[in-house]
DRENTORKOL-150384 format. One record per atom (N, C-alpha, C): residue number from 1; x, z, y. Coordinates in steps of 0.2 Angstrom, whole numbers, plus 5000, padded with zeros to 4 digits. Example, Ala and Ser with C-alpha at 12.3 -4.5 7.8 and 13.67 -1.06 7.14 Angstrom:
! DRENTORKOL-150384
     k      u      w      v
     1   5066   5039   4972
     1   5062   5039   4978
     1   5066   5039   4984
     2   5064   5035   4989
     2   5068   5036   4995
     2   5064   5039   5000
This chain:
! DRENTORKOL-150384
     k      u      w      v
     1   5004   5000   4994
     1   5000   5000   5000
     1   5005   5000   5006
     2   5003   4996   5011
     2   5007   4996   5017
     2   5006   5002   5022
     3   5011   5003   5025
     3   5011   5009   5030
     3   5008   5007   5036
     4   5003   5011   5038
     4   5000   5010   5045
     4   5005   5014   5050
     5   5008   5010   5054
     5   5013   5013   5058
     5   5010   5017   5064
     6   5005   5015   5066
     6   5001   5019   5071
     6   4999   5026   5068
     7   4997   5026   5062
     7   4995   5032   5059
     7   5001   5036   5058
     8   5007   5034   5055
     8   5012   5037   5054
     8   5015   5040   5060
     9   5016   5036   5066
     9   5019   5038   5072
     9   5015   5044   5075
    10   5008   5044   5075
    10   5004   5049   5077
    10   5005   5056   5073
    11   5005   5055   5067
    11   5006   5061   5063
    11   5013   5064   5064
    12   5018   5060   5064
    12   5025   5063   5065
    12   5025   5066   5072
    13   5022   5063   5077
    13   5022   5067   5084
    13   5018   5073   5083
    14   5012   5074   5080
    14   5009   5080   5079
    14   5012   5085   5075
    15   5016   5083   5070
    15   5020   5087   5066
    15   5026   5090   5070
    16   5029   5086   5074
    16   5035   5088   5077
    16   5032   5093   5083
    17   5027   5092   5086
    17   5024   5096   5091
    17   5022   5103   5088
    18   5019   5102   5082
    18   5017   5108   5079
    18   5023   5113   5076
    19   5029   5109   5074
    19   5035   5113   5072
    19   5038   5117   5078
    20   5037   5114   5084
    20   5040   5117   5090
    20   5036   5123   5092
    21   5029   5123   5090
    21   5025   5128   5093
    21   5023   5134   5089
    22   5024   5133   5082
    22   5022   5138   5078
    22   5024   5137   5071
    23   5023   5142   5067
    23   5026   5142   5060
    23   5022   5137   5056
    24   5024   5134   5050
    24   5021   5130   5046
    24   5017   5134   5041
    25   5011   5134   5040
    25   5007   5138   5036
    25   5005   5135   5029
    26   5007   5139   5024
    26   5005   5137   5017
    26   5000   5141   5014
    27   4993   5140   5015
    27   4988   5144   5013
    27   4987   5145   5006
    28   4985   5151   5004
    28   4983   5153   4997
    28   4977   5149   4995
    29   4976   5148   4989
    29   4970   5145   4986
    29   4966   5151   4983
    30   4959   5151   4985
    30   4955   5157   4983
    30   4952   5156   4976
    31   4953   5161   4972
    31   4950   5160   4965
    31   4945   5167   4964
    32   4940   5166   4960
    32   4936   5172   4958
    32   4939   5176   4953
    33   4937   5182   4951
    33   4940   5186   4946
    33   4940   5182   4939
    34   4935   5177   4938
    34   4935   5174   4932
    34   4940   5168   4932
    35   4944   5167   4937
    35   4948   5162   4938
    35   4946   5155   4941
    36   4939   5155   4942
    36   4936   5149   4945
    36   4938   5148   4952
    37   4937   5142   4955
    37   4938   5141   4962
    37   4933   5144   4966
    38   4935   5147   4972
    38   4931   5150   4976
    38   4931   5147   4983
    39   4928   5141   4984
    39   4928   5137   4990
    39   4926   5141   4996
    40   4921   5145   4996
    40   4918   5148   5001
    40   4923   5153   5004
    41   4927   5157   4999
    41   4932   5161   5001
    41   4938   5158   5004
    42   4939   5152   5001
    42   4945   5148   5004
    42   4944   5146   5011
    43   4938   5143   5012
    43   4936   5141   5019
    43   4936   5146   5024
    44   4933   5152   5022
    44   4933   5158   5027
    44   4941   5160   5028
    45   4945   5160   5023
    45   4952   5162   5024
    45   4956   5157   5028
    46   4955   5151   5026
    46   4959   5146   5030
    46   4956   5146   5038
    47   4950   5146   5039
    47   4948   5146   5046
    47   4951   5152   5050
    48   4952   5158   5047
    48   4956   5163   5050
    48   4963   5161   5051
    49   4966   5158   5046
    49   4973   5156   5047
    49   4974   5151   5053
    50   4970   5146   5053
    50   4970   5141   5058
    50   4970   5144   5065
    51   4965   5149   5065
    51   4964   5152   5072
    51   4970   5155   5075
    52   4975   5157   5071
    52   4981   5160   5073
    52   4986   5155   5076
    53   4985   5149   5075
    53   4989   5144   5079
    53   4995   5142   5075
    54   4995   5141   5068
    54   5001   5138   5065
    54   5002   5130   5068
    55   5008   5128   5066
    55   5010   5121   5068
    55   5007   5116   5064
    56   5005   5118   5057
    56   5002   5113   5053
    56   5000   5118   5047
    57   4995   5115   5043
    57   4994   5118   5037
    57   4995   5114   5030
    58   4998   5117   5025
    58   5000   5113   5019
    58   4996   5116   5013
    59   4989   5114   5012
    59   4985   5116   5007
    59   4987   5113   5000
    60   4986   5117   4995
    60   4987   5115   4988
    60   4995   5113   4987
    61   4999   5117   4989
    61   5006   5117   4988
    61   5008   5123   4984
    62   5015   5125   4984
    62   5017   5130   4980
    62   5013   5136   4981
    63   5013   5139   4987
    63   5009   5145   4988
    63   5002   5145   4987
    64   4999   5138   4987
    64   4992   5137   4985
    64   4991   5136   4978
    65   4996   5137   4974
    65   4996   5136   4967
    65   4994   5129   4964
    66   4997   5124   4968
    66   4995   5117   4966
    66   4996   5116   4958
    67   5001   5120   4955
    67   5002   5118   4948
    67   4997   5121   4944
    68   4992   5124   4946
    68   4987   5127   4942
    68   4980   5123   4943
    69   4980   5119   4948
    69   4974   5115   4950
    69   4973   5109   4946
    70   4967   5107   4943
    70   4966   5101   4941
    70   4964   5096   4946
    71   4963   5090   4945
    71   4962   5084   4950
    71   4955   5086   4954
    72   4950   5088   4951
    72   4943   5089   4954
    72   4944   5096   4959
    73   4948   5101   4957
    73   4949   5106   4961
    73   4953   5105   4967
    74   4958   5101   4965
    74   4963   5098   4971
    74   4959   5095   4976
    75   4954   5090   4974
    75   4950   5087   4979
    75   4946   5091   4983
    76   4943   5096   4980
    76   4939   5101   4983
    76   4943   5105   4989
    77   4949   5107   4986
    77   4953   5111   4991
    77   4955   5107   4997
    78   4958   5101   4996
    78   4960   5097   5001
    78   4954   5095   5006
    79   4949   5093   5003
    79   4943   5091   5007
    79   4941   5097   5011
    80   4941   5103   5008
    80   4939   5109   5012
    80   4944   5110   5018
    81   4950   5110   5016
    81   4955   5110   5021
    81   4954   5106   5027
    82   4953   5100   5026
    82   4952   5095   5031
    82   4946   5096   5035
    83   4940   5099   5032
    83   4934   5100   5035
    83   4935   5106   5040
    84   4938   5111   5037
    84   4939   5118   5041
    84   4944   5117   5047
    85   4949   5113   5046
    85   4954   5112   5051
    85   4951   5108   5057
    86   4947   5103   5055
    86   4943   5099   5060
    86   4948   5096   5065
    87   4953   5094   5063
    87   4958   5091   5068
    87   4962   5096   5072
    88   4961   5102   5071
    88   4965   5107   5075
    88   4972   5107   5074
    89   4974   5106   5068
    89   4981   5105   5066
    89   4982   5100   5061
    90   4988   5097   5059
    90   4989   5092   5054
    90   4988   5096   5047
    91   4985   5092   5042
    91   4984   5094   5036
    91   4989   5090   5031
    92   4994   5094   5028
    92   4999   5090   5024
    92   4997   5093   5017
    93   4995   5089   5012
    93   4993   5091   5006
    93   4999   5090   5001
    94   4999   5095   4996
    94   5004   5094   4991
    94   5003   5089   4986
    95   5008   5085   4983
    95   5008   5081   4977
    95   5014   5082   4973
    96   5013   5080   4967
    96   5019   5081   4963
    96   5018   5079   4955
    97   5023   5082   4951
    97   5024   5080   4944
    97   5027   5073   4944
    98   5027   5069   4939
    98   5030   5063   4939
    98   5026   5059   4944
    99   5029   5053   4945
    99   5026   5049   4951
    99   5020   5046   4949
   100   5018   5044   4943
   100   5012   5042   4941
   100   5006   5047   4943
   101   5007   5053   4941
   101   5002   5058   4942
   101   5002   5060   4950
   102   5008   5060   4953
   102   5008   5061   4960
   102   5004   5057   4964
   103   5004   5050   4962
   103   5000   5045   4965
   103   4993   5047   4965
   104   4991   5049   4959
   104   4984   5051   4958
   104   4982   5056   4963
   105   4986   5061   4964
   105   4984   5067   4969
   105   4985   5064   4976
   106   4990   5059   4977
   106   4990   5056   4984
   106   4984   5052   4985
   107   4981   5049   4981
   107   4975   5045   4983
   107   4969   5050   4984
   108   4969   5055   4980
   108   4964   5060   4981
   108   4964   5063   4989
   109   4971   5065   4990
   109   4972   5068   4997
   109   4970   5062   5003
   110   4972   5056   5001
   110   4970   5051   5006
   110   4963   5050   5007
   111   4959   5050   5002
   111   4952   5050   5002
   111   4949   5056   5005
   112   4952   5062   5005
   112   4949   5068   5007
   112   4951   5068   5015
   113   4955   5064   5018
   113   4957   5064   5025
   113   4963   5068   5027
   114   4967   5069   5022
   114   4973   5073   5024
   114   4978   5068   5028
   115   4982   5071   5032
   115   4986   5068   5037
   115   4993   5066   5034
   116   4995   5069   5029
   116   5002   5068   5026
   116   5002   5071   5019
   117   5008   5070   5016
   117   5009   5073   5009
   117   5016   5076   5009
   118   5016   5082   5006
   118   5022   5085   5004
   118   5024   5084   4996
   119   5029   5080   4995
   119   5031   5078   4988
   119   5035   5084   4985
   120   5031   5087   4981
   120   5035   5093   4977
   120   5039   5091   4972
   121   5044   5095   4970
   121   5049   5093   4965
   121   5046   5090   4959
   122   5048   5085   4956
   122   5045   5082   4950
   122   5046   5087   4944
   123   5042   5086   4939
   123   5042   5091   4933
   123   5048   5091   4928
   124   5050   5097   4927
   124   5055   5099   4922
   124   5062   5096   4922
   125   5063   5089   4922
   125   5069   5087   4920
   125   5074   5086   4926
   126   5081   5087   4925
   126   5086   5085   4930
   126   5086   5077   4930
   127   5088   5075   4936
   127   5089   5067   4936
   127   5094   5066   4941
   128   5097   5060   4940
   128   5102   5057   4944
   128   5100   5055   4951
   129   5104   5054   4956
   129   5102   5052   4963
   129   5097   5046   4963
   130   5099   5041   4959
   130   5095   5035   4959
   130   5088   5036   4957
   131   5088   5041   4952
   131   5081   5043   4950
   131   5077   5047   4954
   132   5080   5051   4958
   132   5077   5055   4963
   132   5074   5050   4969
   133   5078   5045   4971
   133   5076   5041   4976
   133   5070   5036   4973
   134   5071   5034   4967
   134   5066   5030   4963
   134   5059   5034   4963
   135   5059   5040   4962
   135   5053   5044   4962
   135   5050   5043   4969
   136   5053   5044   4974
   136   5050   5044   4981
   136   5048   5037   4982
   137   5052   5032   4980
   137   5050   5025   4981
   137   5043   5023   4978
   138   5043   5025   4972
   138   5036   5024   4968
   138   5030   5027   4971
   139   5031   5033   4974
   139   5025   5036   4977
   139   5024   5033   4984
   140   5029   5031   4987
   140   5028   5028   4994
   140   5025   5021   4993
   141   5026   5018   4988
   141   5023   5011   4987
   141   5016   5011   4986
   142   5013   5017   4985
   142   5006   5018   4982
   142   5002   5022   4987
   143   5004   5024   4992
   143   5000   5028   4997
   143   5001   5025   5004
   144   4996   5026   5008
   144   4998   5025   5016
   144   4999   5031   5020
   145   4999   5037   5016
   145   5000   5043   5020
   145   5008   5044   5021
   146   5010   5047   5027
   146   5017   5049   5028
   146   5019   5054   5023
   147   5025   5054   5020
   147   5028   5058   5015
   147   5033   5063   5018
   148   5033   5069   5017
   148   5038   5074   5018
   148   5041   5076   5011
   149   5047   5075   5009
   149   5050   5076   5003
   149   5053   5083   5002
   150   5051   5087   4997
   150   5053   5094   4996
   150   5059   5094   4991
   151   5065   5096   4994
   151   5071   5097   4989
   151   5072   5105   4988
   152   5071   5106   4981
   152   5073   5113   4979
   152   5074   5112   4971
   153   5076   5117   4968
   153   5077   5117   4961
   153   5081   5111   4959
   154   5078   5107   4954
   154   5082   5101   4951
   154   5082   5095   4956
   155   5079   5096   4962
   155   5079   5090   4967
   155   5084   5092   4973
   156   5089   5088   4973
   156   5094   5089   4979
   156   5097   5083   4981
   157   5096   5081   4987
   157   5098   5074   4989
   157   5105   5074   4992
   158   5109   5069   4991
   158   5116   5068   4994
   158   5114   5065   5001
   159   5119   5065   5005
   159   5118   5061   5011
   159   5116   5054   5011
   160   5120   5051   5006
   160   5118   5043   5004
   160   5111   5043   5002
   161   5108   5047   4998
   161   5102   5047   4995
   161   5097   5048   5001
   162   5098   5053   5005
   162   5094   5054   5011
   162   5093   5048   5015
   163   5099   5044   5016
   163   5098   5038   5020
   163   5094   5033   5017
   164   5094   5033   5010
   164   5090   5028   5007
   164   5082   5030   5007
   165   5081   5036   5006
   165   5074   5038   5007
   165   5071   5038   5014
   166   5076   5039   5019
   166   5074   5039   5026
   166   5073   5032   5028
   167   5075   5027   5025
   167   5074   5020   5026
   167   5068   5017   5024
   168   5064   5021   5020
   168   5057   5020   5018
   168   5053   5022   5023
   169   5049   5017   5027
   169   5046   5018   5033
   169   5041   5024   5032
   170   5038   5025   5026
   170   5033   5030   5025
   170   5035   5037   5025
   171   5042   5038   5023
   171   5045   5044   5022
   171   5047   5047   5029
   172   5045   5053   5031
   172   5046   5055   5038
   172   5049   5061   5039
   173   5051   5065   5033
   173   5054   5071   5034
   173   5056   5074   5027
   174   5060   5080   5028
   174   5062   5084   5022
   174   5061   5091   5023
   175   5059   5094   5018
   175   5058   5102   5018
   175   5064   5104   5013
   176   5068   5108   5015
   176   5074   5111   5011
   176   5073   5118   5009
   177   5074   5119   5002
   177   5073   5125   4999
   177   5079   5127   4996
   178   5085   5124   4997
   178   5091   5126   4994
   178   5096   5131   4998
   179   5095   5130   5004
   179   5099   5135   5009
   179   5106   5134   5008
   180   5108   5128   5006
   180   5115   5126   5006
   180   5116   5123   5013
   181   5119   5127   5018
   181   5119   5124   5025
   181   5124   5119   5026
   182   5130   5119   5022
   182   5135   5114   5023
   182   5132   5107   5021
   183   5128   5107   5015
   183   5125   5101   5013
   183   5119   5099   5017
   184   5115   5104   5020
   184   5110   5102   5024
   184   5112   5099   5031
   185   5118   5102   5033
   185   5121   5099   5039
   185   5123   5091   5038
   186   5125   5090   5032
   186   5127   5083   5031
   186   5121   5078   5031
   187   5115   5081   5028
   187   5109   5078   5028
   187   5106   5076   5035
   188   5106   5081   5039
   188   5104   5080   5046
   188   5108   5075   5050
   189   5114   5075   5049
   189   5118   5070   5052
   189   5118   5063   5049
   190   5115   5063   5043
   190   5115   5056   5040
   190   5108   5053   5042
   191   5103   5057   5044
   191   5096   5055   5045
   191   5095   5051   5051
   192   5091   5047   5051
   192   5089   5043   5058
   192   5086   5048   5063
   193   5087   5046   5069
   193   5084   5050   5075
   193   5076   5051   5073
   194   5074   5057   5075
   194   5067   5058   5074
   194   5064   5060   5067
   195   5069   5060   5062
   195   5067   5062   5055
   195   5066   5070   5056
   196   5061   5072   5052
   196   5059   5079   5052
   196   5062   5083   5047
   197   5065   5089   5049
   197   5068   5093   5044
   197   5064   5100   5045
   198   5063   5104   5040
   198   5061   5111   5041
   198   5063   5115   5035
   199   5065   5121   5037
   199   5067   5127   5032
   199   5061   5129   5027
   200   5062   5128   5021
   200   5057   5130   5016
   200   5060   5135   5011
   201   5065   5139   5013
   201   5067   5144   5009
   201   5062   5149   5008
   202   5062   5152   5002
   202   5058   5158   5001
   202   5059   5163   5006
   203   5053   5166   5009
   203   5054   5170   5015
   203   5059   5168   5020
   204   5057   5162   5023
   204   5061   5158   5027
   204   5064   5161   5033
   205   5060   5166   5036
   205   5063   5170   5042
   205   5070   5173   5041
   206   5071   5175   5035
   206   5078   5179   5034
   206   5083   5174   5035
   207   5082   5168   5034
   207   5088   5163   5035
   207   5086   5158   5041
   208   5081   5160   5045
   208   5079   5156   5051
   208   5085   5154   5056
   209   5088   5160   5058
   209   5093   5159   5063
   209   5099   5154   5060
   210   5101   5155   5054
   210   5106   5151   5050
   210   5104   5144   5050
   211   5098   5143   5048
   211   5095   5135   5048
   211   5096   5132   5055
   212   5094   5136   5060
   212   5094   5134   5067
   212   5101   5131   5069
   213   5106   5135   5067
   213   5113   5133   5069
   213   5115   5126   5066
   214   5111   5123   5061
   214   5113   5116   5059
   214   5107   5111   5061
   215   5104   5114   5066
   215   5099   5109   5069
   215   5092   5109   5066
   216   5090   5114   5062
   216   5084   5115   5058
   216   5080   5121   5060
   217   5077   5121   5066
   217   5074   5127   5069
   217   5067   5129   5066
   218   5064   5123   5063
   218   5057   5124   5061
   218   5057   5127   5054
   219   5052   5131   5052
   219   5051   5133   5045
   219   5044   5135   5043
   220   5044   5135   5037
   220   5037   5137   5034
   220   5037   5145   5033
   221   5031   5148   5033
   221   5031   5156   5033
   221   5026   5158   5028
   222   5028   5161   5022
   222   5024   5164   5017
   222   5020   5170   5020
   223   5024   5173   5025
   223   5021   5179   5028
   223   5015   5177   5032
   224   5015   5171   5035
   224   5009   5169   5039
   224   5003   5169   5035
   225   5003   5168   5028
   225   4998   5168   5024
   225   4994   5175   5023
   226   4997   5180   5025
   226   4994   5187   5025
   226   4995   5191   5031
   227   4999   5189   5035
   227   5001   5193   5041
   227   5003   5189   5047
   228   4998   5185   5049
   228   5000   5180   5055
   228   5003   5184   5061
   229   5001   5190   5062
   229   5003   5194   5067
   229   5011   5195   5067
   230   5013   5197   5061
   230   5020   5198   5060
   230   5024   5191   5060
   231   5021   5186   5057
   231   5024   5180   5057
   231   5025   5177   5065
   232   5019   5178   5068
   232   5019   5176   5075
   232   5024   5180   5080
   233   5025   5186   5079
   233   5030   5191   5082
   233   5037   5188   5081
   234   5038   5187   5075
   234   5045   5185   5073
   234   5046   5178   5076
   235   5042   5173   5075
   235   5043   5167   5078
   235   5044   5167   5086
   236   5040   5171   5089
   236   5040   5172   5096
   236   5047   5175   5098
   237   5049   5180   5095
   237   5056   5183   5096
   237   5062   5178   5095
   238   5061   5174   5090
   238   5066   5170   5088
   238   5067   5164   5093
   239   5061   5161   5096
   239   5061   5156   5101
   239   5063   5158   5107
   240   5062   5164   5109
   240   5065   5167   5116
   240   5071   5170   5115
   241   5075   5170   5110
   241   5081   5173   5109
   241   5082   5180   5109
   242   5076   5183   5107
   242   5076   5191   5107
   242   5079   5194   5101
   243   5086   5194   5100
   243   5089   5196   5094
   243   5087   5203   5092
   244   5087   5208   5097
   244   5085   5214   5095
   244   5078   5215   5091
   245   5073   5211   5094
   245   5067   5211   5090
   245   5067   5207   5084
   246   5071   5202   5083
   246   5072   5198   5077
   246   5075   5203   5072
   247   5080   5206   5074
   247   5084   5210   5069
   247   5080   5216   5067
   248   5076   5219   5071
   248   5071   5225   5070
   248   5066   5223   5064
   249   5063   5217   5065
   249   5058   5214   5060
   249   5062   5213   5054
   250   5068   5210   5054
   250   5071   5209   5048
   250   5073   5215   5044
   251   5075   5220   5048
   251   5077   5226   5044
   251   5071   5230   5042
   252   5066   5230   5046
   252   5060   5235   5044
   252   5055   5231   5039
   253   5055   5225   5039
   253   5050   5221   5035
   253   5053   5216   5031
   254   5056   5211   5034
   254   5058   5205   5030
   254   5062   5206   5024
   255   5068   5209   5026
   255   5073   5210   5020
   255   5070   5215   5015
   256   5066   5220   5016
   256   5063   5224   5011
   256   5058   5220   5007
   257   5055   5215   5011
   257   5050   5211   5007
   257   5053   5207   5002
   258   5059   5204   5004
   258   5063   5200   4999
   258   5065   5204   4993
   259   5067   5210   4995
   259   5069   5214   4989
   259   5063   5216   4984
   260   5058   5217   4987
   260   5052   5218   4983
   260   5050   5212   4979
   261   5050   5206   4983
   261   5048   5199   4980
   261   5053   5198   4974
   262   5059   5200   4974
   262   5064   5198   4969
   262   5063   5203   4962
   263   5059   5207   4963
   263   5058   5212   4957
   263   5055   5208   4951
   264   5051   5203   4952
   264   5048   5200   4946
   264   5047   5193   4947
   265   5048   5188   4942
   265   5047   5181   4943
   265   5040   5180   4946
   266   5038   5175   4950
   266   5032   5174   4952
   266   5029   5177   4958
   267   5033   5183   4960
   267   5031   5187   4966
   267   5031   5183   4972
   268   5035   5177   4973
   268   5034   5173   4979
   268   5027   5171   4981
   269   5023   5170   4975
   269   5016   5169   4977
   269   5012   5175   4975
   270   5012   5178   4970
   270   5007   5183   4968
   270   5008   5189   4973
   271   5014   5191   4975
   271   5014   5196   4980
   271   5011   5194   4987
   272   5012   5188   4989
   272   5008   5186   4995
   272   5001   5186   4994
   273   4998   5184   4989
   273   4991   5184   4988
   273   4989   5192   4987
   274   4993   5196   4984
   274   4991   5203   4984
   274   4990   5206   4991
   275   4995   5204   4996
   275   4995   5206   5003
   275   4989   5204   5006
   276   4987   5198   5005
   276   4981   5195   5008
   276   4975   5199   5006
   277   4975   5201   5000
   277   4969   5205   4998
   277   4969   5212   5001
   278   4975   5215   5002
   278   4976   5221   5006
   278   4973   5220   5013
   279   4973   5214   5016
   279   4971   5213   5023
   279   4964   5212   5023
   280   4961   5212   5017
   280   4953   5211   5017
   280   4951   5203   5016
   281   4956   5199   5014
   281   4955   5192   5013
   281   4952   5190   5006
   282   4948   5186   5006
   282   4944   5184   5000
   282   4948   5178   4997
   283   4954   5180   4993
   283   4958   5175   4990
   283   4958   5176   4983
   284   4956   5182   4980
   284   4956   5183   4973
   284   4963   5184   4970
   285   4963   5183   4963
   285   4969   5184   4959
   285   4973   5178   4959
   286   4979   5178   4956
   286   4983   5172   4954
   286   4980   5170   4947
   287   4982   5164   4946
   287   4980   5161   4939
   287   4987   5161   4935
   288   4986   5162   4928
   288   4992   5162   4924
   288   4995   5155   4925
   289   5002   5154   4924
   289   5006   5159   4921
   289   5008   5165   4926
   290   5006   5165   4932
   290   5008   5170   4937
   290   5004   5177   4935
   291   5006   5182   4937
   291   5003   5189   4936
   291   5002   5192   4942
   292   4997   5196   4943
   292   4997   5200   4949
   292   5002   5206   4949
   293   5004   5209   4955
   293   5009   5214   4955
   293   5006   5220   4951
   294   5012   5224   4949
   294   5010   5231   4946
   294   5008   5236   4951
   295   5005   5241   4948
   295   5002   5246   4953
   295   5007   5249   4957
   296   5013   5250   4955
   296   5019   5253   4958
   296   5021   5248   4964
   297   5022   5242   4962
   297   5024   5237   4967
   297   5019   5236   4972
   298   5012   5236   4970
   298   5007   5235   4975
   298   5007   5241   4980
   299   5008   5247   4978
   299   5009   5253   4982
   299   5015   5252   4987
   300   5020   5249   4985
   300   5026   5248   4989
   300   5024   5243   4994
   301   5021   5238   4992
   301   5019   5232   4996
   301   5014   5235   5002
   302   5010   5239   5000
   302   5005   5242   5005
   302   5009   5246   5011
   303   5014   5250   5008
   303   5018   5254   5013
   303   5022   5249   5018
   304   5025   5244   5015
   304   5029   5239   5018
   304   5025   5235   5024
   305   5019   5233   5022
   305   5014   5230   5026
   305   5012   5234   5032
   306   5011   5240   5031
   306   5009   5245   5036
   306   5015   5245   5041
   307   5021   5246   5038
   307   5027   5246   5043
   307   5028   5240   5047
   308   5027   5234   5044
   308   5028   5228   5047
   308   5023   5227   5053
   309   5016   5229   5052
   309   5011   5229   5057
   309   5013   5234   5062
   310   5015   5239   5061
   310   5017   5244   5066
   310   5022   5242   5070
   311   5028   5239   5067
   311   5033   5237   5071
   311   5031   5231   5076
   312   5027   5227   5073
   312   5024   5221   5077
   312   5020   5224   5083
   313   5016   5228   5082
   313   5012   5231   5088
   313   5016   5234   5093
   314   5022   5238   5090
   314   5026   5241   5095
   314   5030   5236   5099
   315   5032   5230   5096
   315   5035   5225   5100
   315   5031   5221   5105
   316   5025   5222   5104
   316   5020   5218   5109
   316   5022   5220   5116
   317   5022   5214   5120
   317   5024   5214   5127
   317   5018   5213   5131
   318   5018   5214   5138
   318   5012   5212   5142
   318   5009   5205   5141
   319   5014   5200   5139
   319   5012   5194   5138
   319   5008   5193   5132
   320   5009   5197   5127
   320   5005   5197   5121
   320   4999   5200   5121
   321   4997   5203   5127
   321   4991   5207   5128
   321   4985   5203   5127
   322   4979   5207   5125
   322   4973   5203   5124
   322   4970   5202   5131
   323   4965   5198   5132
   323   4962   5197   5139
   323   4960   5204   5142
   324   4962   5204   5148
   324   4961   5211   5152
   324   4967   5214   5153
   325   4973   5212   5150
   325   4979   5215   5152
   325   4981   5221   5148
   326   4978   5223   5143
   326   4979   5229   5139
   326   4983   5227   5133
   327   4988   5231   5130
   327   4991   5229   5124
   327   4987   5230   5118
   328   4988   5226   5113
   328   4983   5226   5108
   328   4984   5232   5104
   329   4979   5235   5101
   329   4979   5241   5097
   329   4983   5239   5090
   330   4986   5244   5087
   330   4990   5243   5081
   330   4985   5241   5075
   331   4987   5235   5072
   331   4982   5233   5067
   331   4983   5237   5061
   332   4978   5237   5057
   332   4978   5241   5050
   332   4979   5236   5044
   333   4981   5239   5039
   333   4982   5235   5033
   333   4975   5232   5031
   334   4970   5235   5031
   334   4963   5233   5029
   334   4960   5228   5034
   335   4963   5227   5040
   335   4960   5224   5045
   335   4959   5216   5044
   336   4954   5213   5046
   336   4953   5206   5045
   336   4959   5202   5049
   337   4961   5197   5047
   337   4966   5193   5051
   337   4963   5189   5057
C-alpha cells in the first residue's frame, strides 16, 4: 500500500509536538475478574489518562498486554482508544509477532482509525540485520500507517540498518529499550533529520537525563499509567532543569519502584496494573502468563505510591496551582486520577 505523504507528515508533526509537551502514555487494558475484556472500564480509564495531557497514547502495546489479545479484542481496544481520545492526542497502536500476523493487526488498526503503529519486537527468534530490516519492509509494504519501530530484546539495529529502515518513507521513528547509549548515539547520528526517537526503557524516567545527553529527550512513562501526577511532576522538573526536584523524585520514588519491579518477572506490567487499582481505576487483573503482585509486594507498592504522591504534592509550585491560586491538596492513594 502506498504511503499517504500528507497523512505521514501530519502524524509526525503531531507526534513531535506531543513528545515535546508531555510523556508518552502506554495505557493498561482493562479486564474483568474472569479475564474477559472490560471495554467500559478501559474507556473510563483512558479518558482520565488523556485528560492529564500526555503527548500521545499507545494502546494495545506491552503495558496494554498486546501479547494476550486476540484480533477481535485488539480491534475493540484500538477502536475504543480512537473514540475516547477523539483527536485530542495521536493514537499509536501496537503490532507485532511475525510480519504476516503484524500486518493483520496493522490492517485492523488502520480500519479502527489509529494514527500510527508501534512495531513490537518479532516473536521468539534471533535474526541477522538483513532479517530485521526485512521484517520492517514487509510490514511497511502492506499498511499506509506511519511506523515507529521498537528495538529491545532480540531486536537491535546497527547504524547501517537504521539508515535502511529510515529510507522507507513510512518508517518515521524508533523507540529504544536497550539503553546502550553509545549505540543509540550512533543511531541518532545515522538517522535523517526529523526522524523520531524516544526512550522506551523500563521505568524510563530513571534514565531520562542520560538519554537526553545523546539527543533523545522524549520518553514513555509506565508511571503515567497509574500516577500521572508523579509522571507530570518529573517531566516538568526535567524540562525546566530542576535537578533537585528530579533527584528527589528519583530517590524517593522511581529508584525504589525499579527495585520493587525487579523482584519478580512480569512486574513491569502487573505492578503497574496493581498500582492503577490502588488509585481506584477499573483496570482489573493481568492475564496469564503474568501474575498479580504478592500481598507483601502490594503492601510495599502502596507505601511507595503514597510516598511518591506526597513528594509530588510537596514539590508543587504556584504555577502548578489549581484555578484560584491555591496549591493543590496532597492526593491520596485511593483518589481518582
